C-alpha angles and dihedrals in degrees: 000000000000127000144146117268119238089270087066089227109070116079112218122199120195122190115198145154118248109221117239115256126215114209109248095006124125107256097178110137093006101076099083114129107223124198145100142265122258122215115302123258098026102175098202139004139190133184122223115248091248091052093234100106140033132206121208138179123222129177111232113182106316095334135088110228124196120205132188114217125197104215097207097060104010090242111166129208124181108222104161138044127173138166086222113079106184102093137144117202136203129182104203099151135029090242099043139055115182124215119194127181113248106267132245128165090230097050132067112245132211136198127205134179127214130194106227091213104047092026093220116156116212128183114235108169134008151158092047118134114226092010117185120171143196118185120209122247091250090053092232102104137040126202108210140171134201136207089285088055089239106161117218142159124236121204106216093203099046096029089224122145121209126190115233092205098240135093119230141103120280090232088064088065140074132199124227119235094263092055091235107098125055121194114202141180101230123193115237089216134009121207123213111275143116106283139245089002097067092050093048091050092050092242088122128038125187135218103218139201120203113242134189115213126190106209093196096063105010094243113155131195129187106222102183144347105214091199088067096046130079098356096329112279121188111233129194098192124215137156095035116192141167129222119243093267093041093235095122134045117207127196140161124235106234089206095067106000092244117152118237132196127204121190109222102184 
């Protein structure tokens, strides 16, 4: 849990265990979330795919420091240090943490990957204005977008980029477990603006459709247009996620922070 302290400046990060619930059982007195606070003002945080570790970024002096935290025993291990402090992290694979510069449509962006064990930093993508990234679970592909919101895949081994034929931000997407299918919230129309800045600032809001994209053959399928369902609600989809069996797609409407569920099968 992350939130601003009462001073509206200090970022607090609490790490706790959610107690298991039994349907129909009395949970009175047993629903306390126990845990501890991490260092203040953590700028970014990612959880390992197995849920056993976390990676967080903290500015110390004029440097950005990345630390791996084992959740079971709170053991910390510094694995990253950079004079640049504006990073966004993602932990898609046990052998890879990605670090992407915070995007702006007027600034060239870069993506790196680091092995949390050997601590070796490798450049993956660069010189792309407005760069946002989403690495696949198998750590072989990256979905990325630019300041034109053109969505593409990048093959880390072959270094080949392939357009997916839609315009959206990579952070409005989610990979399936097999690293083949990408589900994305895709705007029906995109007005002229500096992206992704205007969207982050709330100056622009989208009306999205949910699309399924096969990255192996480029086939695309529009699954649903929320504006045409249940009275026609406009949805600007963020925080997309799949359940363990990949039968449901979850996303949050950026317009009102309400959680949505879409049955896939």
